[in-house]
Every structure is written in C-alpha cells, then in structure tokens.
C-alpha positions in Angstrom: 0.3 0.0 0.1 1.0 3.5 -1.4 1.5 5.4 2.1 3.5 8.7 -0.2 2.9 9.5 -3.8 4.3 12.1 -5.3 3.9 12.5 -8.8 5.5 15.1 -11.5 6.4 17.5 -8.7 7.9 20.8 -9.6 8.1 23.5 -7.1 10.0 27.0 -6.9 11.2 29.8 -4.3 11.2 33.3 -5.6 12.0 32.8 -9.5 13.8 29.5 -8.7 12.8 26.3 -9.7 14.3 23.6 -7.7 12.1 20.7 -8.3 11.9 19.8 -11.5 9.3 16.6 -12.4 9.8 14.8 -8.9 8.6 10.9 -9.2 8.6 9.0 -5.7 6.0 6.7 -4.2 7.0 5.1 -0.6 4.8 2.1 0.6 3.9 1.1 4.1 6.7 -0.5 5.8 9.0 0.8 3.6 12.2 2.8 4.8 13.6 5.0 1.1 16.7 7.1 1.7 17.0 9.8 -1.0 20.6 11.0 -1.7 22.6 13.6 -3.8 24.9 16.4 -4.5 24.4 19.8 -2.7 21.6 21.8 -5.0 19.9 19.1 -6.0 16.3 19.9 -4.5 16.8 16.8 -1.5 16.2 19.8 1.2 13.5 21.2 -0.6 11.2 18.4 -1.3 11.7 18.3 2.5 9.8 21.8 2.9 7.6 21.3 0.3 6.2 17.9 1.3 5.6 20.0 5.0 4.2 23.1 4.0 6.8 25.4 4.7 5.9 29.1 3.2 7.7 30.7 0.2 8.0 26.8 -1.4 5.6 27.3 -4.5 4.4 24.1 -6.4 3.5 24.5 -10.1 2.5 21.3 -11.2 2.1 17.4 -9.9 0.8 16.1 -7.0 1.7 14.5 -3.2 -0.8 12.3 -1.7 -0.5 10.5 1.8 -2.7 7.8 2.4 -4.4 9.1 -0.4 -5.2 12.8 0.9 -4.3 15.4 -1.2 -1.3 17.0 0.7 -0.5 20.1 -1.4 -4.5 20.8 -0.1 -3.7 21.2 3.5 -2.0 23.7 5.8 1.1 22.5 7.7 -0.9 21.5 10.8 -3.0 19.7 8.4 -0.3 18.1 7.7 0.9 16.8 10.7 -2.2 15.4 12.7 -2.6 13.5 8.6 0.5 11.9 9.9 3.2 13.4 8.3 6.2 14.3 10.3 9.6 16.0 9.6 12.9 16.3 11.4 15.3 19.0 11.0 18.5 19.5 9.9 18.9 22.2 12.3 16.3 21.9 14.9 15.5 25.3 15.8 15.7 26.4 19.8 12.3 28.2 20.7 13.5 29.9 24.1 10.4 29.9 26.5 8.7 27.4 25.9 9.7 23.9 27.7 10.0 20.9 26.3 7.4 18.8 28.6 4.7 21.5 27.3 5.5 21.8 23.6 5.3 18.0 23.4 2.2 17.6 25.0 0.6 20.6 23.4 1.8 19.0 20.5 0.7 15.5 20.7 -2.7 16.4 22.4 -3.1 18.4 19.8 -3.0 15.6 17.2 -4.6 13.7 19.5 -7.8 16.7 19.2 -7.4 16.9 15.6 -8.0 12.9 15.0 -11.5 12.2 17.6 -9.0 11.2 20.0 -9.1 12.1 23.8 -6.3 13.5 24.8 -4.2 12.2 27.1 -4.6 13.1 31.0 -1.5 14.4 33.1 -0.2 11.5 34.4 -0.9 9.0 31.5 1.3 12.0 29.4 4.5 12.0 32.1 4.6 8.1 32.2 4.6 8.0 28.3 7.1 10.9 28.4 9.0 9.3 30.8 9.5 5.4 29.0 10.4 6.9 25.6 12.8 9.8 27.0 15.0 6.7 28.8 15.3 4.7 25.4 16.5 7.7 23.8 19.3 9.2 26.7 17.2 12.5 27.8 16.4 13.5 31.4 14.2 15.3 33.0 16.3 17.9 33.1 16.4 18.3 29.6 12.6 18.0 29.6 12.4 21.3 31.8 14.4 23.3 29.9 13.2 25.2 26.3 13.3 23.3 23.4 16.7 22.7 22.0 18.0 25.4 24.3 21.8 24.7 25.3 21.3 21.3 23.5 24.0 19.6 21.3 23.5 18.7 18.0 23.2 15.2 19.5 20.4 16.3 21.9 18.4 18.3 19.5 18.3 14.9 17.5 17.2 12.6 20.1 14.6 15.6 21.5 13.5 15.2 17.1 13.2 11.1 17.6 11.3 11.7 20.8 8.4 13.9 19.3 8.6 11.0 16.5 8.1 8.6 18.9 5.2 10.1 20.7 3.3 11.2 17.9 3.7 8.2 15.9 3.1 9.4 12.7 2.2 7.3 9.2 5.1 9.0 7.0 8.8 10.3 8.6 11.1 12.4 6.5 14.2 13.0 8.1 16.4 15.8 6.2 19.9 15.2 7.0 19.3 14.4 10.6 22.9 12.6 10.8 24.2 16.6 10.3 26.8 17.4 13.4 26.4 14.0 14.8 29.4 12.4 16.0 29.4 8.3 16.1 27.7 8.2 19.5 25.1 10.1 18.8 24.6 8.8 15.5 24.3 5.2 17.0 21.6 6.4 19.6 19.4 8.8 16.8 19.3 5.7 14.4 18.3 3.7 17.3 15.6 5.5 17.8 14.4 5.8 14.4 15.0 2.1 13.9 12.9 1.2 16.6 10.0 3.6 14.8 10.2 1.4 11.3 7.2 -0.8 11.3 4.6 -2.3 8.7 2.2 0.7 8.6 4.8 3.5 8.3 7.0 4.8 5.9 10.2 6.8 6.0 12.3 9.0 4.1 15.6 9.3 4.6 18.2 11.9 3.1 21.2 12.4 3.4 24.9 12.8 2.0 26.9 10.2 3.3 26.4 6.4 3.3 27.7 6.2 6.7 24.2 7.1 8.3 22.3 4.0 6.1 24.7 1.4 7.7 22.5 2.2 11.4 19.3 2.7 9.0 19.4 0.5 6.6 17.2 1.1 3.4 15.1 -1.0 1.5 15.8 1.2 -1.6 18.2 4.4 -2.7 17.5 7.1 -4.9 19.6 9.8 -6.3 18.7 13.1 -6.6 20.2 15.1 -9.3 18.4 18.6 -10.6 15.5 18.2 -9.3 14.9 14.8 -10.6 15.1 10.9 -9.0 17.7 9.8 -11.6 18.3 6.3 -10.4 17.1 4.5 -8.1 18.2 0.8 -6.6 18.8 -1.2 -3.7 20.9 -0.5 -0.3 24.8 -1.2 -2.5 23.8 2.0 -4.0 24.6 3.6 -1.3 28.1 1.8 -0.9 28.8 3.2 -4.9 27.9 6.8 -4.2 30.6 6.4 -1.4 33.3 4.5 -3.2 32.5 7.3 -6.2 31.0 9.9 -4.7 28.2 12.5 -7.2 31.3 13.8 -9.9 28.7 11.6 -12.4 26.0 13.5 -11.4 27.6 16.8 -11.9 29.2 17.9 -9.0 30.5 16.3 -5.3 28.8 16.8 -2.2 30.8 19.0 -0.1 
C-alpha cells in the first residue's frame, strides 16, 4: 500500500525552479534513502511536503495515504501523519520541552477525534520513551532545544516522532553534526519506529548513516529529479565514486 505518492512534482522559490518533475512512491513498511549532491533539491522536497511557506508548487501532486497533501495547511499535514525531522532543529526559548510535547501530542489527538491524554498518562509515556533515548528529566524541563548539543536536538526530535507516531517520517540530513555515539543513539531510535504500517524517507549526503538505518530502497536525486534508484548497495557505490558523475561533489 502506497503511503506517500509524489507524481511529477515541480516547485520553486522566488523565480528559481528547484523540483523539476520528481516522482517517488513509498509503500507502508519501507525505508527509502534519498542521496545526492548539494543543490539537487533534497531539502526542498522535505520543505514542500511539510508545507513550508515561500515554496510554490507549480505542477504535480503529493498524496499521503490517499489524501492531497498540497491542499492542506502544515498543521493538517502533521495531523494526517506527516513528520519532518529538520537538519538544524530550531531553539524555542521560553517554551518548556514538556509543554511543547504535550501540546503537540494532544493537538494531534484532538484533530483525529481522540481524547487528550491526562497529565499522569502523558508523564508516564514521556518518561518511558525519553529513557530509551537517553533524554534526562532536566532536558525535558528546559526550553525546546535551548542549550542542547546537536545530538540532544536530534534525540529530542526522535522523541517527538515516537510520541506522535506518524505514518510517514521524513528525516532531513538527521546525521548532520552528530558524532558516532550520537549517531548510534539517534539511529536506534529511528529503527525502533520501523513498522509495517509506517514509511520513512531518509535524506542524507553520506552512506555512514545508512550503515545504521539500513534502507530498502536508495534513490539518487539530481537537478530536481530522481535519476537513479537501486538497493542499499547503491549507497556504497556512491560512497566509493562520489557524485562527480551527477555534475558535482557533495561538499
């Protein structure tokens, strides 16, 4: 069953067309990796799917479990089951992480017609999930990502993903700025979310992440399109040969 279907997607920011007819289908239970050189449109794809302002879709469609993503507001896309983990998670001073998590979770539950979690239920859930990711109670009391290291910010995003249980997870270069220990913790958190009912798209420059989050399918993106698709061995080939054959190197 296709969870994410992207057909002939064209998008631009200002007068610069970045996505130029992209096609991608992610079925339930699959993990897809998208690799490619700088400027190929990988992050733009994630922003367009999440509904970031300033990006204009000029043609094509994107469906999430059969629903028209492009016709939804960003918060509606989240409630429908889309989650984007950012390359550089932002800090939100003055908003405690626990408050942020509870507000996000209960807003989604309400949008889906589910009852909000009580405070004791929420606290038990967060304590259990945070412990698996090495997130301390002290971190949860701090402002969202304020003073967090790169690894802590990424673990906080995996905690959000764990609580929200999205249908499709998009990880935009989630390995950026992580040392090997943090990479292992984050990857274990992602792998714990692999499910026959969930799809994932892992965007990365480098094969090292894919040693920990092993994809079912690997795509090469270049100049706004997917130009090659293969199995996990394609990532090893790209690691050996680089992106020179696609016009530039990943810097």
